[in-house]
N, C-alpha and C positions, 0 to 999 in steps of 0.2 A: 428321549432316545429317538423316537420317530421323527421329531423335528430336525434333529441332527442328520438322520439318514436322508430325509427329504432335501435338506440343504446341500448335503454332499452330492447327491444325485443331480440336483439342479445345477450346481456349479460345474460338475463334470460335463454336463450337456453344453453349458455355455463355453467351456474350454474348447469344444469342437470348432467353434467359430465358423460355422457354415449355416447358410440360410435354410430354414425349414420350409418346405413347400407342401401345399395341399392340392387336392383335386388331381390335376394331371402332373405327374412327376416329370415326364418328358413327352409332350404331345404336339404333333403338327396337324395342320388342317389343309387338306387338298380339295379345292372346290373346282369342279368342271362343269361347264355349260356347253352342251352339244348344239352346234349350228349345222345347217345343211351341208356346208362345204368346209367346216373347220371346227376345232375344239378350242374354246376360250377357257382360261382358268387362272387360278392363283394358288400359290403355295405359301402358307403362313407358318413360319417356323420361329421358335423361341430364340431370341438373340443369344441367350446364354448357351443354347445347344450349338448354334452356328459358330460361336467363339472358339469351340474346340478345334475347328478346322481352319478358320480364318481369323488372324490376329487383328482385331479392330483397335485395341488400345495402343496407341502410338506414342512414342516419346515426344516431348515438346520440340518442334522444329527449330526453335530459337536456342534451346538448350539440349541438344541431342545426347549429351553425356549423362543427363538425368534419366532415371527409369520412368516407365509409364505410370500414370497417376491412379490406375485401377478403376477408372470410369470410362464409359463408352459414350461418345457424343455423336450426333448425327453426321457431322462432317467426316468423322473417322469411318463411319459405315459407308458413306458415299465415296470415299477414297478407295474402297475395296469393291466397287461395283462390278468390275470385270471378274474378280475372283468369285463373287456371289453368283453371277450368271453362268460361269463355267461350272461351278459346283452344282447348280440346278440341272444343267444338261447332263452332267455325269451321273447324278444320283437318281434321276427320274426319267423314265421313258414310257411312251404310250404307243400302242399299236391299234389301228382301226381295222377290224377284220384280221387279215393276216399281214397287212402292210404297215411298215413303220410310219410314225407320225412325227416328223422332225419338229422340234420346239424352237420357236423364236421368242427369246426371253426379253422382256421390256426392261431397259436399263433404268427406268424411272421407278425406283424403289419407294415403298411406303411403309409407314409404321402403324401398328394397331396394338391393342391390348386384349389379352385373354386371362381371366382370373387375376387381374391386376399385375400382369407381367408383360414386358414389351415383346412384341412379335414383329418380325420383318415380313412384309407382304411382297411377294415376287410374282408379278403377272407374266403370263406367257400365252402364246397361241400356237396350236398345232395345225400344220397344213395338211389336212386329210379330210376325208368324208366318212363320218361314222355310219356304219351300216347296222348290222344286227347285234354286234357286240364290240367292246373295246377291251384291251388288255393293259394292265398296269404293271410296271416293274419298278420297285421302290427299294433303294439300298441305303438310305441315309441314316446315320446316327447309331445304327445297331452295334457297330464295333466299339462305341463309347458307352452305350447304355442299352443293355439287352431288353429292358422293359419299355423302350420307346414305342409309341403308337402313332400312327397317322390316321386320322379320321377323314374318310373320303365321302364327299357328297357329289353325286352326278345328277345334274338337272337336265331333264329332257322334256319334251312336250307331254304334259299331263302327269308327270311323276317325278319324285325325287328318289334316288337310289343311294343308300348308305352302306358303306363298308368300313372295316378296320384293317389296316395293314400293320403287321407286327413282325418280329424277328422270324417266327416260324411260318409266316404267311406273307412273304414279301411280293409275291406275284399273284394277281387275281384277274380272272376273266369275268367281265361284267356283261350280262345280257341286257340289251336295251329294249327287249320286248316288254310289253305291259305286264307288270308283276301281278300275281294273284293276291287275293286277300290274305291267304295263309303266308305267302312270302313276305308281304308287308308286315304282318303281325310278328313273324320270326325276326325280321331285321330290327325292328324297334324294341322288341323284347330283349334281344341280345345286347343292344346298346344300353338299355337300362341296367342290366346286370353288370356290364363292364363299367359303367359310370360309378355305381355305388362301390365297386371293388377298387377303383382307382381314386375314389374320393376319400383321402386320408382324414379330412376334417369330419366328414360324416361318420366314418368308422370310429374315430376317437370319441365323438359325441355319444354314439351307442355304447362304447366301452365304458366311459365314465358313469353312464347310467346303470350299466349292468354290474359294475364293481360292487355296488352296495345292495343289489337286488335281493341277495340272500341274507340280509341283516336288518335288524331294527336297531335304533340307537337310543341311548338315554344320556342325559348330562349329569355329571356329578362333580364333587369337589368345589362347591361354590364358597368363596370366602372373599374378604376384602383384598387379600394379597395375591390370590391365585385365581385366574380366570376359570371358567367352566371347562371341563374336559369331556371328551366324547368317548363313550364306551359302546363298541359295536357288538351286538349280541346275535349269534347265528340263529336263523329261523330253522326249527327242526322239521316242520311240516312242509314237504315238497309241494303239496298242492297250493299252499299260500304263495310260495316262490313262483310257481308257474302262473298263478292267477295275477300276481303283480307284474310279471314279465309280459303277459298278454295285454294287460292294461296299458303299459308303457308303449308297447309296439303299436297297439291300436291307436293311441293318442297321436303318436308320431306319424303313422300312416294316414290317418284322417286329415291331419293338419297339412302335411306336404302334398297330399293329393289335391286339396282345395286350391292351394296357390300354384302348384305345378300346372293344373288344368287351366286356371284363369290366366296365368302369365303366358302360357304357350298359345292361347287364343288371342293374345294381343292386349290384355288388360295391363296397363302400365302401373307398377307399384313404386319401386325404388330403382335408382341406377344400380347397375351390376356391382360397381365397386363398393357401394354401401351395403348391399346384400351380403357380399363375401366378407366384409368386415364384421357384420352382425353375426354371421355364422361362426367366425372365429371367436367372437365374444361369447356366443352360446357355449362353446367348448370350455372357454376360460371360466365362466361363471359356474357351470355345472361341476367342473373339476374342483373349484374352490368350495363349492357347496358340500363336497365329500369330506373336505378337511375340517370345515366348520359348518354344519348344516344350518342354513338360514331358511330354506324352503323344504318342508317335510313332505308335502303332497307333490310328488314328482310328476304326476300325470298332467297337471295344469302347466307346469314348467316345460314339460316335453311338448305339449300341444303348441304353446306360444312359440317356442324356438323352432318347432317343426314347420311352422308357416314360412319362416325365412329359409329353411333348408329346401322347401319346395320351390321357392323362387330360384335358388341356386341350381336345382335340377332342371328347371325350365330354361335357364340360360344355355345349358348344354343342348337341350332338345331344340331350341331355337337355332343354334348353330348347325345342328345336323339337318334341320329343315323338316317340315311336315310334308307328307305326301299330299299334293294339292287336293285330290278328290277323296282323300281318306284321312282327314285331319283327326277326327275323333278316334279312329282306330289307331293311328300313330301315337296319340297321347295315352290312350288306355293301355296299349301294349308296352310302351316305354315305362309307364308307371308300374305296371305289373312286373316288369323286369327289375325295377328298383326294389320292389317288395320281395321278389325271389332272392335277389342278392343279399338283401337285409336278413331274410330268413336263414340263409346259409350261414351268415355270420353268427346269428343267434344260436343256431343248432350246434355250431362248433364251440362257441365260448361258454354258453350257459351250463352245459353238463360239467365242464371243467371247473367252473366257479362253484357249482353245487357240491362237487366232490371235495373241494378244498375248504369249504366254509367253516368246518370245525377245527381247522388248524389255528393254533393260538396266534401265529405270526400274521395271519391273513388280515384280521381286523386291526391288529395292533400296529403292524408295519406296512403291509402291502397297500392297503387302501390309501393311507395318507401319503406314502412315498410315490406310488404310481400316479395318484391324483395331482401331487405337486409337480411331477415331471410333465404330465400332460398340460397342466396349467401354464408351465413355462413355455412349452411349444406353442400353445394357443396365444400367449401374450406376444410372442414374436410374430405370429401370423397377424394379430390385430394391428401391430405397429406397421408391418409391411403393407397391409391392405388399406389402412386409413392414411398412412403417410408414405406412399411409394417413392 
């Protein structure tokens, strides 16, 4: 029965026929570099987001009666350069002090990748003189996706300033004065919390680990005709559950703290595309391990996979940029933010799972079905990241 339920659930997800995305569901990157007489910058936006406003996929010019092929090519993007530059000037405005800063958008577009997805890079220059502060007004994509975020990095002499623009925070006034240690700490702490909450793959990894934290398992039904079956037995002692949860969280924290710090400081490990693919594989393997346990001691499994999750965290921190004279503080506060975000997830999910652990359907149906569904999502992530 549980195999049938898992199969039905998996097939229903496949019928949705939509790509499953992790990390940033809809995220743009706005990078500003302040010069004495101008503001240089670039806006990096996901091609999939921009396609909601500019139709890139064109019919074949030799066979105009045929529909578009569903794929976007570089020549199709370049054909819409004017629309892209107009869209930029319409959705983004900057003021230096109280004066407007007209943007001159470079028609030479470029392509980049974030989390293995194509991003269009639009460079621009603002003709103004930054003084003590600048003001940003950002209106893009919120009418299509209320969860859209724009990560802003402002580079000035001696410091990097990070901000996040969202639907409820579209306008921001950024002071260019040297930030205090406390302000730097709060900025990177906030970014760490936001990243773990937007990182769907990290959340699902924690979830598949926690799904079985309230149970022990034993195998039964061994015969030549029937494979072993798994019986999940609820743990009655809450102290044991809390101790096991603390062990897993500690292993994950220790592992990703090591690689996050090392990678952020410039130690090269693996290309980002491989790291993201291995993170997807970690979710896939851990989910399948719930369906048929191959690894019983999850602490070691969590530690090993946590090393790669730390590299994924570091890629975001690298894109945000480290405060030049406060690198260690930036890394420590970002890492602490990740831990706080993770702790909130644990506090929300663990009491619910503990309350439900004695329900007969939990071990019999919920664990295999939910794990199979997560495994399917992770399988799609793996294919998308290793074979973009």
